[in-house]
Backbone as numpy.savetxt, mean C-alpha at the origin, in Angstrom:
# Nx Ny Nz CAx CAy CAz Cx Cy Cz
-9.93 24.88 5.99 -8.48 24.91 5.85 -7.97 26.36 5.91
-6.74 26.51 6.34 -6.14 27.83 6.44 -5.86 28.41 5.06
-5.98 29.75 4.91 -5.66 30.38 3.62 -4.15 30.46 3.38
-3.38 29.96 4.32 -1.92 29.98 4.20 -1.47 29.30 2.91
-0.46 29.88 2.27 0.17 29.21 1.14 1.37 28.44 1.67
1.29 27.13 1.58 2.37 26.28 2.08 3.50 26.23 1.06
4.70 26.01 1.57 5.82 25.77 0.66 5.63 24.42 -0.03
5.28 23.42 0.77 5.13 22.05 0.25 3.87 21.42 0.84
3.09 20.78 -0.01 1.97 19.97 0.45 2.22 18.53 0.04
2.13 17.63 1.00 2.39 16.21 0.76 1.08 15.45 0.84
0.79 14.66 -0.18 -0.44 13.88 -0.24 -0.11 12.44 0.12
-0.44 12.01 1.32 -0.19 10.63 1.74 0.82 10.55 2.87
0.53 9.70 3.86 1.37 9.62 5.05 2.02 8.28 5.29
2.41 7.59 4.22 3.17 6.35 4.37 4.65 6.66 4.53
5.52 5.65 4.36 6.96 5.87 4.52 7.51 6.96 3.61
7.06 7.02 2.36 7.54 8.05 1.43 7.10 9.43 1.88
5.83 9.57 2.24 5.30 10.86 2.65 5.92 11.36 3.93
6.09 10.48 4.91 6.69 10.89 6.18 8.16 11.27 6.00
8.86 10.52 5.15 10.26 10.87 4.88 10.36 12.22 4.20
9.51 12.45 3.20 9.49 13.75 2.52 9.18 14.86 3.52
8.22 14.61 4.41 7.87 15.60 5.42 8.99 15.89 6.39
9.72 14.85 6.73 10.88 15.03 7.61 11.92 15.94 6.95
12.21 15.67 5.70 13.23 16.45 4.98 12.80 17.89 4.77
11.55 18.10 4.34 11.12 19.48 4.06 10.96 20.28 5.34
10.45 19.66 6.39 10.30 20.36 7.66 11.66 20.71 8.26
12.58 19.79 8.14 13.93 20.03 8.65 14.61 21.15 7.87
14.20 21.31 6.60 14.76 22.38 5.76 14.04 23.72 5.98
13.17 23.75 7.01 12.44 24.98 7.37 11.43 25.39 6.29
10.95 24.44 5.52 9.89 24.72 4.55 8.55 24.47 5.23
7.63 25.39 5.10 6.32 25.23 5.72 5.59 24.12 4.98
5.36 23.00 5.68 4.86 21.79 5.03 3.59 21.29 5.68
2.65 20.89 4.84 1.41 20.26 5.30 1.33 18.87 4.69
1.12 17.87 5.54 0.92 16.50 5.06 -0.55 16.14 5.26
-1.19 15.69 4.19 -2.60 15.29 4.23 -2.69 13.77 4.10
-3.29 13.13 5.08 -3.45 11.68 5.07 -4.93 11.33 5.20
-5.40 10.46 4.33 -6.82 10.12 4.30 -7.24 9.26 5.49
-6.35 8.34 5.92 -6.73 7.42 6.99 -5.76 7.56 8.17
-4.84 6.63 8.32 -3.89 6.70 9.42 -2.47 6.81 8.89
-1.63 7.51 9.61 -0.24 7.63 9.20 0.44 6.26 9.24
1.30 6.03 8.26 2.03 4.77 8.21 1.75 3.94 6.98
0.60 4.17 6.33 0.29 3.45 5.10 0.18 1.95 5.31
0.51 1.20 4.26 0.36 -0.26 4.31 1.27 -0.92 5.34
2.34 -0.22 5.74 3.25 -0.79 6.74 2.53 -1.01 8.06
1.46 -0.26 8.30 0.70 -0.41 9.55 0.03 -1.78 9.63
-0.07 -2.49 8.52 -0.68 -3.82 8.52 0.37 -4.92 8.41
1.65 -4.57 8.58 2.74 -5.55 8.46 3.18 -6.00 9.85
3.20 -7.31 10.07 3.55 -7.82 11.39 5.02 -7.62 11.72
5.88 -7.98 10.81 7.31 -7.81 11.08 8.04 -7.38 9.82
8.83 -6.33 9.94 9.66 -5.84 8.84 11.08 -6.32 9.10
11.59 -7.16 8.20 12.92 -7.74 8.39 13.96 -7.20 7.43
13.53 -6.43 6.42 14.47 -6.00 5.39 14.67 -4.49 5.36
14.34 -3.82 6.48 14.63 -2.39 6.58 15.86 -2.24 7.45
16.93 -1.64 6.93 18.21 -1.59 7.66 18.10 -0.94 9.04
18.89 -1.46 9.96 18.99 -0.86 11.28 18.20 -1.54 12.37
17.48 -2.61 12.01 16.65 -3.29 13.00 16.91 -4.80 12.93
18.06 -5.25 13.44 18.35 -6.69 13.45 17.25 -7.45 14.18
16.81 -8.55 13.58 15.72 -9.32 14.17 14.36 -8.84 13.75
14.31 -7.70 13.04 13.05 -7.18 12.54 12.36 -6.25 13.53
11.35 -5.56 13.03 10.55 -4.65 13.85 9.12 -4.69 13.33
8.15 -4.61 14.23 6.76 -4.59 13.81 6.48 -3.33 13.01
5.68 -3.48 11.94 5.38 -2.35 11.07 4.85 -1.13 11.81
3.83 -1.27 12.68 3.32 -0.10 13.41 4.37 0.58 14.28
5.26 -0.22 14.89 6.32 0.36 15.71 7.28 1.19 14.87
7.61 0.68 13.68 8.50 1.41 12.79 7.88 2.73 12.35
6.61 2.68 12.00 5.94 3.89 11.54 5.75 4.91 12.66
5.60 4.44 13.89 5.51 5.35 15.02 6.82 6.11 15.19
7.93 5.44 14.94 9.23 6.12 15.01 9.34 7.16 13.90
8.84 6.82 12.72 8.83 7.79 11.62 8.05 9.05 12.05
6.87 8.83 12.62 6.02 9.96 13.02 6.69 10.82 14.08
7.26 10.19 15.08 7.92 10.93 16.16 9.08 11.76 15.62
9.80 11.20 14.65 10.92 11.91 14.06 10.44 13.16 13.32
9.34 13.01 12.58 8.77 14.15 11.86 8.29 15.24 12.83
7.71 14.82 13.94 7.19 15.77 14.92 8.30 16.62 15.53
9.49 16.07 15.59 10.62 16.83 16.13 10.88 18.10 15.33
10.53 18.07 14.04 10.80 19.22 13.18 9.52 19.98 12.82
8.42 19.65 13.51 7.21 20.44 13.38 6.37 20.20 12.14
6.42 18.99 11.59 5.59 18.70 10.42 4.12 18.83 10.79
3.36 19.57 9.99 1.93 19.74 10.22 1.18 18.64 9.47
0.29 17.95 10.18 -0.45 16.83 9.60 -1.94 17.04 9.81
-2.73 16.81 8.76 -4.19 16.85 8.88 -4.78 15.59 8.24
-5.96 15.21 8.71 -6.69 14.10 8.11 -7.67 14.64 7.09
-7.64 14.08 5.90 -8.54 14.54 4.85 -8.29 13.78 3.58
-9.24 13.87 2.65 -9.11 13.19 1.37 -8.89 14.21 0.26
-7.84 13.99 -0.49 -7.53 14.88 -1.62 -8.35 14.44 -2.83
-9.06 15.41 -3.41 -9.94 15.09 -4.54 -9.47 15.64 -5.87
-8.48 16.54 -5.84 -8.01 17.07 -7.11 -6.84 18.02 -6.93
-6.19 18.32 -8.06 -5.03 19.20 -8.07 -5.08 20.05 -9.33
-4.86 21.35 -9.19 -4.84 22.26 -10.32 -3.52 23.02 -10.32
-2.85 23.01 -11.46 -1.59 23.74 -11.60 -1.88 25.20 -11.95
-1.48 26.12 -11.07 -1.65 27.55 -11.33 -0.31 28.25 -11.48
0.64 27.48 -11.94 1.96 28.07 -12.14 2.76 28.12 -10.85
2.88 29.30 -10.27 3.67 29.46 -9.05 3.03 28.76 -7.85
1.73 28.56 -7.90 1.07 27.82 -6.83 0.27 26.66 -7.42
0.02 25.67 -6.57 -0.80 24.52 -6.94 -2.00 24.52 -5.99
-3.18 24.37 -6.55 -4.40 24.32 -5.74 -4.80 22.86 -5.53
-4.81 22.44 -4.29 -5.17 21.06 -3.95 -6.50 21.06 -3.22
-7.45 20.29 -3.71 -8.76 20.21 -3.07 -8.75 19.11 -2.02
-8.98 19.51 -0.76 -9.00 18.57 0.36 -10.37 18.64 1.02
-11.11 17.55 0.93 -12.47 17.51 1.48 -13.31 18.70 1.02
-13.19 19.04 -0.25 -14.00 20.09 -0.82 -13.47 21.50 -0.64
-12.37 21.64 0.11 -11.78 22.96 0.33 -10.43 23.06 -0.36
-10.11 24.27 -0.82 -8.89 24.49 -1.58 -7.73 24.86 -0.66
-6.61 24.20 -0.85 -5.37 24.50 -0.13 -4.30 24.82 -1.17
-3.56 25.89 -0.93 -2.53 26.33 -1.87 -1.14 25.96 -1.39
-0.30 25.56 -2.34 1.09 25.24 -2.03 1.95 25.57 -3.23
3.18 25.89 -2.96 4.12 26.22 -4.03 4.66 24.96 -4.71
4.68 23.86 -3.98 5.13 22.57 -4.53 4.30 21.47 -3.89
4.12 20.39 -4.62 3.33 19.25 -4.14 4.13 17.96 -4.32
4.07 17.12 -3.30 4.70 15.79 -3.38 3.59 14.76 -3.17
3.38 13.92 -4.17 2.32 12.92 -4.12 2.90 11.58 -3.63
2.43 11.14 -2.49 2.88 9.86 -1.93 1.65 9.06 -1.48
0.65 9.04 -2.32 -0.64 8.44 -1.95 -0.65 6.92 -1.92
0.44 6.29 -2.37 0.59 4.86 -2.22 -0.29 4.03 -3.13
-0.66 2.86 -2.65 -1.45 1.92 -3.44 -2.40 1.17 -2.53
-3.39 0.53 -3.11 -4.37 -0.24 -2.34 -4.43 -1.66 -2.88
-4.91 -2.61 -2.08 -4.92 -4.01 -2.52 -5.76 -4.22 -3.77
-5.22 -5.03 -4.67 -5.97 -5.41 -5.87 -7.03 -6.44 -5.52
-8.13 -6.41 -6.24 -9.24 -7.33 -5.99 -9.23 -8.47 -7.01
-9.85 -9.58 -6.65 -9.96 -10.72 -7.56 -10.93 -10.42 -8.70
-11.98 -9.69 -8.38 -12.98 -9.36 -9.39 -13.88 -10.52 -9.75
-14.16 -11.39 -8.78 -15.02 -12.55 -9.04 -16.36 -12.38 -8.32
-17.39 -13.09 -8.79 -18.69 -13.01 -8.14 -18.60 -13.38 -6.66
-19.29 -12.63 -5.82 -19.33 -12.93 -4.40 -18.24 -12.26 -3.59
-17.17 -11.81 -4.24 -16.04 -11.22 -3.51 -16.49 -9.99 -2.72
-17.06 -9.02 -3.41 -17.47 -7.79 -2.76 -18.57 -8.05 -1.73
-19.44 -8.97 -2.04 -20.58 -9.29 -1.16 -20.12 -9.76 0.22
-18.99 -10.47 0.26 -18.55 -11.07 1.52 -17.33 -10.38 2.14
-17.00 -9.18 1.66 -15.93 -8.42 2.32 -16.36 -8.13 3.75
-15.49 -8.45 4.69 -15.82 -8.25 6.11 -16.65 -9.39 6.69
-17.06 -10.32 5.84 -17.82 -11.48 6.30 -17.18 -12.76 5.77
-15.84 -12.74 5.80 -15.06 -13.87 5.32 -13.96 -13.48 4.38
-14.20 -12.47 3.55 -13.18 -12.00 2.61 -12.42 -10.82 3.21
-11.09 -10.88 3.15 -10.25 -9.83 3.72 -9.04 -9.57 2.83
-8.51 -8.37 2.94 -7.30 -7.99 2.20 -6.15 -7.66 3.16
-6.33 -8.00 4.42 -5.32 -7.67 5.43 -5.27 -8.76 6.49
-4.28 -9.64 6.40 -4.15 -10.74 7.35 -3.88 -10.24 8.76
-3.04 -9.22 8.89 -2.71 -8.73 10.23 -3.90 -8.02 10.88
-4.79 -7.48 10.04 -5.98 -6.81 10.58 -7.01 -7.83 11.06
-7.20 -8.90 10.29 -8.35 -9.78 10.51 -7.99 -11.22 10.89
-6.71 -11.55 10.90 -6.32 -12.94 11.16 -6.84 -13.50 12.46
-6.87 -12.68 13.50 -7.28 -13.17 14.82 -8.75 -13.58 14.87
-9.54 -13.18 13.87 -10.95 -13.58 13.83 -11.13 -15.02 13.35
-10.04 -15.65 12.93 -10.16 -16.97 12.31 -9.38 -18.03 13.10
-9.54 -17.99 14.40 -8.86 -18.99 15.25 -9.43 -20.38 15.00
-8.53 -21.33 14.81 -8.89 -22.74 14.59 -9.80 -22.94 13.37
-9.68 -22.03 12.40 -10.51 -22.10 11.20 -9.70 -22.60 10.01
-10.42 -23.03 8.98 -9.80 -23.39 7.71 -9.98 -22.20 6.77
-8.86 -21.67 6.31 -8.89 -20.46 5.49 -7.96 -20.62 4.30
-7.98 -19.63 3.40 -7.09 -19.65 2.24 -6.58 -18.24 1.99
-5.44 -18.17 1.35 -4.91 -16.89 0.90 -4.53 -17.03 -0.57
-4.84 -16.01 -1.35 -4.57 -16.05 -2.79 -3.37 -15.17 -3.10
-2.40 -15.71 -3.83 -1.23 -14.94 -4.21 0.01 -15.80 -4.23
1.10 -15.26 -4.78 2.32 -16.03 -4.86 3.58 -15.24 -4.58
3.43 -13.97 -4.20 4.58 -13.12 -3.92 4.94 -13.07 -2.45
5.81 -12.13 -2.09 6.27 -12.01 -0.71 5.11 -11.76 0.25
4.20 -10.87 -0.13 3.09 -10.55 0.76 2.24 -11.76 1.06
1.91 -12.52 0.02 1.09 -13.72 0.21 1.79 -14.73 1.11
3.09 -14.91 0.90 3.85 -15.86 1.72 3.92 -15.39 3.16
4.21 -14.11 3.37 4.29 -13.57 4.73 2.96 -13.70 5.45
1.88 -13.37 4.73 0.57 -13.41 5.37 0.11 -14.85 5.62
0.49 -15.78 4.74 0.16 -17.19 4.97 0.81 -17.67 6.27
2.06 -17.30 6.46 2.76 -17.69 7.68 2.14 -17.03 8.91
1.78 -15.76 8.78 1.15 -15.07 9.90 -0.17 -15.72 10.27
-0.94 -16.12 9.28 -2.26 -16.70 9.53 -2.18 -18.05 10.23
-1.04 -18.74 10.13 -0.90 -20.03 10.82 -0.88 -19.85 12.34
-0.70 -18.62 12.81 -0.77 -18.38 14.25 -2.18 -18.60 14.79
-3.16 -18.46 13.91 -4.55 -18.54 14.33 -5.28 -19.72 13.71
-5.19 -19.88 12.40 -5.96 -20.89 11.68 -5.39 -22.28 11.90
-6.26 -23.27 11.74 -5.81 -24.66 11.82 -5.27 -25.13 10.48
-5.74 -24.49 9.39 -5.31 -24.86 8.05 -5.31 -23.63 7.16
-4.23 -23.46 6.38 -4.13 -22.33 5.46 -3.77 -22.85 4.07
-4.71 -22.73 3.14 -4.42 -23.06 1.75 -3.79 -21.83 1.08
-2.74 -22.06 0.34 -2.09 -20.99 -0.42 -2.41 -21.21 -1.90
-3.30 -20.40 -2.43 -3.79 -20.57 -3.80 -2.98 -19.71 -4.75
-2.38 -20.36 -5.76 -1.55 -19.62 -6.71 -1.84 -20.06 -8.14
-1.85 -19.09 -9.05 -2.17 -19.37 -10.45 -1.09 -20.18 -11.15
0.12 -20.16 -10.64 1.24 -20.84 -11.29 1.64 -22.09 -10.50
2.75 -22.72 -10.95 3.18 -23.94 -10.28 4.37 -23.70 -9.35
4.69 -22.45 -9.12 5.73 -22.11 -8.15 5.53 -20.67 -7.68
6.02 -20.37 -6.47 5.85 -19.05 -5.89 6.84 -18.05 -6.49
6.48 -16.79 -6.41 7.38 -15.71 -6.82 8.08 -15.09 -5.60
7.69 -15.53 -4.41 8.26 -14.98 -3.18 9.75 -15.28 -3.08
10.45 -14.51 -2.26 11.88 -14.72 -2.06 12.14 -16.11 -1.48
13.34 -16.59 -1.71 13.70 -17.96 -1.33 13.47 -18.24 0.15
13.86 -17.31 1.00 13.74 -17.55 2.43 12.28 -17.69 2.85
11.41 -16.92 2.23 9.98 -17.02 2.55 9.39 -18.32 2.03
9.83 -18.73 0.85 9.36 -20.01 0.31 9.75 -21.15 1.24
10.96 -21.11 1.73 11.43 -22.17 2.63 10.58 -22.24 3.89
10.23 -21.07 4.42 9.41 -21.03 5.63 8.01 -21.54 5.36
7.46 -21.20 4.20 6.11 -21.66 3.84 6.08 -23.18 3.71
7.05 -23.73 2.97 7.07 -25.17 2.73 7.38 -25.96 4.00
8.02 -25.32 4.96 8.36 -26.01 6.20 7.22 -25.99 7.22
6.17 -25.22 6.92 5.07 -25.09 7.86 3.97 -26.10 7.52
3.69 -27.00 8.45 2.73 -28.07 8.21 1.30 -27.57 8.03
1.02 -26.37 8.51 -0.35 -25.84 8.39 -0.65 -25.28 7.01
0.40 -25.03 6.22 0.20 -24.41 4.90 0.21 -25.49 3.81
-0.82 -25.46 2.97 -0.90 -26.38 1.84 -1.05 -25.58 0.55
-0.04 -25.60 -0.32 -0.15 -24.88 -1.60 -1.14 -25.58 -2.53
-1.92 -24.78 -3.24 -2.80 -25.30 -4.29 -2.32 -24.67 -5.59
-1.53 -25.41 -6.35 -0.88 -24.88 -7.54 -1.85 -24.80 -8.72
-1.50 -23.92 -9.67 -2.26 -23.79 -10.91 -3.76 -23.64 -10.66
-4.08 -22.87 -9.65 -5.48 -22.74 -9.25 -5.90 -21.28 -9.20
-7.16 -21.02 -9.47 -7.69 -19.67 -9.36 -9.11 -19.70 -8.82
-9.44 -18.66 -8.06 -10.77 -18.55 -7.48 -11.74 -18.03 -8.54
-12.83 -18.75 -8.75 -13.84 -18.37 -9.72 -15.03 -17.67 -9.08
-15.29 -17.99 -7.80 -16.45 -17.42 -7.13 -16.32 -17.62 -5.63
-16.86 -16.66 -4.88 -16.95 -16.79 -3.43 -18.41 -17.07 -3.10
-18.63 -18.12 -2.32 -19.99 -18.58 -2.05 -20.31 -18.49 -0.56
-21.58 -18.27 -0.24 -22.00 -18.18 1.14 -23.46 -17.87 1.28
-23.85 -17.45 2.50 -25.24 -17.08 2.76 -25.27 -15.84 3.64
-26.38 -15.59 4.28 -26.52 -14.38 5.09 -25.57 -14.34 6.28
-25.06 -15.49 6.68 -24.15 -15.53 7.83 -22.70 -15.28 7.43
-22.41 -15.29 6.12 -21.05 -15.06 5.66 -20.63 -16.06 4.61
-19.36 -15.97 4.20 -18.88 -16.90 3.17 -18.76 -18.30 3.74
-18.95 -19.28 2.86 -18.89 -20.68 3.27 -17.86 -21.47 2.47
-17.66 -21.04 1.21 -16.76 -21.79 0.34 -16.35 -20.94 -0.85
-15.44 -21.49 -1.63 -15.06 -20.86 -2.89 -15.13 -21.89 -4.00
-15.38 -21.41 -5.21 -15.32 -22.27 -6.39 -13.92 -22.12 -6.96
-13.20 -23.22 -7.03 -11.79 -23.21 -7.43 -11.65 -23.89 -8.78
-10.87 -23.26 -9.68 -10.65 -23.83 -11.01 -9.19 -24.24 -11.18
-8.98 -25.44 -11.71 -7.65 -25.92 -12.04 -7.29 -25.35 -13.41
-6.25 -24.54 -13.50 -5.90 -23.86 -14.74 -5.28 -24.81 -15.77
-4.91 -26.00 -15.35 -4.32 -26.97 -16.27 -5.42 -27.85 -16.89
-6.28 -28.41 -16.03 -7.31 -29.33 -16.51 -8.64 -28.64 -16.83
-8.83 -27.45 -16.23 -10.10 -26.76 -16.42 -11.18 -27.21 -15.47
-10.89 -28.22 -14.66 -11.88 -28.75 -13.71 -12.14 -27.75 -12.59
-13.35 -27.75 -12.06 -13.70 -26.88 -10.93 -14.16 -27.73 -9.75
-13.97 -27.18 -8.57 -14.43 -27.86 -7.36 -14.73 -26.83 -6.30
-15.54 -27.21 -5.35 -15.88 -26.32 -4.24 -14.96 -26.63 -3.06
-14.43 -25.59 -2.45 -13.54 -25.75 -1.30 -14.15 -25.01 -0.12
-14.50 -25.76 0.91 -15.12 -25.15 2.08 -14.09 -24.35 2.88
-14.43 -23.09 3.17 -13.54 -22.20 3.89 -14.34 -21.29 4.81
-13.69 -20.84 5.87 -14.31 -19.85 6.74 -13.78 -18.44 6.44
-12.65 -18.39 5.73 -12.08 -17.09 5.41 -11.23 -17.14 4.15
-11.23 -16.04 3.40 -10.42 -15.93 2.19 -9.67 -14.61 2.22
-8.35 -14.70 2.19 -7.50 -13.51 2.18 -6.91 -13.33 0.79
-6.88 -12.11 0.31 -6.42 -11.82 -1.04 -5.15 -10.98 -0.99
-4.08 -11.48 -1.61 -2.79 -10.78 -1.62 -2.18 -10.92 -3.01
-2.82 -10.27 -3.99 -2.39 -10.43 -5.39 -1.79 -9.16 -5.97
-1.36 -8.27 -5.11 -0.74 -7.05 -5.60 -1.53 -5.82 -5.19
-1.10 -4.69 -5.71 -1.72 -3.42 -5.33 -2.01 -2.57 -6.56
-2.92 -1.61 -6.38 -3.29 -0.66 -7.43 -2.92 0.73 -6.94
-2.15 1.50 -7.73 -1.75 2.84 -7.29 -2.95 3.75 -7.09
-2.90 4.55 -6.03 -4.00 5.46 -5.72 -3.73 6.82 -6.36
-3.89 6.84 -7.69 -3.65 8.08 -8.43 -4.81 8.42 -9.34
-5.96 7.74 -9.15 -7.11 7.94 -10.03 -7.60 9.39 -10.03
-7.44 10.08 -8.90 -7.92 11.46 -8.81 -7.03 12.43 -9.58
-5.93 11.90 -10.14 -5.00 12.73 -10.90 -4.93 12.33 -12.37
-5.82 11.44 -12.77 -5.76 10.87 -14.12 -5.82 11.91 -15.23
-6.53 13.01 -15.00 -6.67 14.04 -16.03 -5.65 15.16 -15.87
-4.77 15.02 -14.88 -3.82 16.09 -14.57 -2.39 15.67 -14.89
-2.02 14.46 -14.48 -0.65 13.98 -14.64 -0.58 12.83 -15.64
0.63 12.58 -16.15 0.85 11.44 -17.03 0.96 10.17 -16.19
0.12 9.17 -16.51 0.13 7.89 -15.82 0.44 6.78 -16.82
0.91 5.64 -16.31 1.09 4.50 -17.21 -0.21 3.72 -17.30
-0.19 2.62 -18.04 -1.42 1.85 -18.28 -2.00 1.28 -17.00
-1.17 1.07 -15.98 -1.63 0.51 -14.71 -2.04 1.58 -13.71
-1.88 2.85 -14.10 -2.29 3.93 -13.21 -1.20 4.50 -12.34
0.05 4.07 -12.55 1.17 4.65 -11.80 1.53 6.02 -12.38
1.95 6.93 -11.52 2.40 8.23 -11.98 3.78 8.08 -12.62
3.93 8.64 -13.81 5.21 8.60 -14.50 6.10 9.74 -14.01
7.32 9.40 -13.63 8.28 10.40 -13.17 9.63 10.13 -13.81
10.54 11.10 -13.67 11.93 10.84 -14.05 12.66 10.28 -12.83
13.96 10.10 -12.95 14.74 9.51 -11.85 14.75 10.38 -10.61
14.41 11.66 -10.78 14.42 12.59 -9.65 13.01 12.89 -9.15
12.09 11.97 -9.44 10.71 12.01 -8.92 9.88 13.18 -9.44
10.32 13.81 -10.55 9.55 14.90 -11.13 8.46 14.33 -12.03
7.25 14.87 -11.92 6.13 14.44 -12.75 6.05 15.32 -13.99
4.95 15.20 -14.72 4.77 15.99 -15.94 4.42 17.46 -15.66
4.18 17.81 -14.40 3.91 19.20 -14.02 5.08 19.73 -13.20
5.70 20.83 -13.61 6.77 21.43 -12.81 6.29 21.77 -11.39
7.08 21.38 -10.40 6.71 21.65 -9.03 5.86 20.59 -8.38
5.52 19.55 -9.15 4.76 18.43 -8.61 5.62 17.17 -8.72
5.80 16.49 -7.61 6.67 15.32 -7.54 5.87 14.12 -7.03
6.36 12.93 -7.31 5.70 11.71 -6.84 6.75 10.77 -6.27
6.39 10.10 -5.17 7.33 9.20 -4.50 6.59 8.00 -3.93
7.30 6.88 -3.81 6.72 5.69 -3.22 5.96 4.83 -4.22
5.04 4.02 -3.71 4.36 3.02 -4.53 3.45 3.61 -5.59
3.10 4.89 -5.48 2.20 5.49 -6.46 2.90 5.79 -7.78
4.23 5.83 -7.78 4.95 6.12 -9.02 5.47 4.83 -9.64
5.67 4.87 -10.95 6.16 3.69 -11.67 7.63 3.47 -11.34
7.93 2.27 -10.84 9.32 1.92 -10.52 9.43 0.41 -10.40
10.65 -0.08 -10.30 10.89 -1.52 -10.32 10.54 -2.17 -8.99
11.00 -1.59 -7.89 10.88 -2.23 -6.58 10.03 -1.38 -5.64
9.09 -2.03 -4.96 8.22 -1.34 -4.01 8.46 -1.91 -2.62
9.29 -1.22 -1.88 9.65 -1.62 -0.53 9.71 -0.38 0.35
9.76 -0.57 1.67 9.87 0.57 2.57 11.16 1.34 2.26
12.23 0.61 2.04 13.53 1.26 1.79 13.49 2.12 0.53
12.82 1.64 -0.53 12.77 2.44 -1.76 11.80 3.60 -1.60
10.75 3.42 -0.80 9.81 4.52 -0.55 10.51 5.64 0.21
11.32 5.26 1.18 12.09 6.24 1.94 13.06 6.99 1.03
13.72 6.24 0.14 14.63 6.89 -0.81 13.90 7.85 -1.72
12.74 7.43 -2.22 11.93 8.30 -3.06 11.54 9.57 -2.32
11.08 9.39 -1.08 10.64 10.54 -0.30 11.74 11.56 -0.10
12.94 11.06 0.14 14.08 11.96 0.33 14.41 12.70 -0.97
14.42 11.96 -2.08 14.72 12.58 -3.38 13.67 13.63 -3.73
12.40 13.28 -3.58 11.32 14.21 -3.91 11.41 15.48 -3.07
11.72 15.32 -1.80 11.82 16.49 -0.91 12.97 17.40 -1.32
14.11 16.82 -1.62 15.27 17.62 -2.02 15.00 18.32 -3.35
14.34 17.61 -4.27 14.04 18.23 -5.56 12.97 19.32 -5.42
12.04 19.14 -4.49 11.05 20.19 -4.23 11.73 21.43 -3.66
12.66 21.20 -2.75 13.41 22.32 -2.17 14.20 23.06 -3.26
14.84 22.31 -4.14 15.59 22.92 -5.23 14.66 23.69 -6.16
13.50 23.12 -6.45 12.52 23.78 -7.32 12.10 25.12 -6.72
11.83 25.13 -5.42 11.40 26.37 -4.76 12.52 27.42 -4.76
13.74 26.97 -4.58 14.87 27.92 -4.61 15.02 28.53 -5.99
14.79 27.72 -7.03 14.90 28.21 -8.40 13.81 29.23 -8.75
12.69 29.14 -8.03 11.58 30.06 -8.30 11.79 31.43 -7.65
12.72 31.51 -6.71 12.91 32.78 -5.98 13.81 33.76 -6.75
């Protein structure tokens, strides 16, 4: 890494990080964005975004994120691929460890996002990539004319259940409760689709299979306590996300679930360090709110730097 001291270093390249990068680069602040995998975050696995303003009829997630990237490039945002392993507050500068090397910045914006939550049942980890998946848009096409299931009851589970009907012959929607938490319009679409069968008050107890991959799941009825085996070729998990802030647990104040605690202006417990998007504790996690967070964090970082001069 360059010995350059950046004005702003952004950790994460999802909607919040790219928005922050757009704002800081446009403000002529020397900015480096570090992304561990691919720019765009979880939106890159979304088939259609219908609730982001300005795109009547919806837009595919990857297409939307490509527009974000192109916009950032117009203002010269510097982007590198790497994994951030730690952060040290040195007062006027912050030392960020990226792939074992130290990078210095006057301000840091954390937009590392979140990752899919796991069921935590026997067999789940064993069959990841061999029947178990956390991304319907990534892996759905592998299950043409198959019988599969998806676990969850929110918007993501409903959206992915509908997406999976493009390929699978049957999609079970497994939910712990007796009704979905998804928005009304998504519920209507799910119930109107003949390929989707809800399994209410149910939870997965175990994923079963052999050397060729998963074959079935052990399903428990939460009302009666009865268990049964359900033959499946694929199991998709959409039960929420876990914030990716574990590498900051000893540095910043986090809540019990691992979200970074901030004030309304995205300031963390360290002056000059801000958090935006799904990694911070907030009520709603959407592209629109991530973009708003990114903008706020960038403006507050700019103000912080001006106050230091």
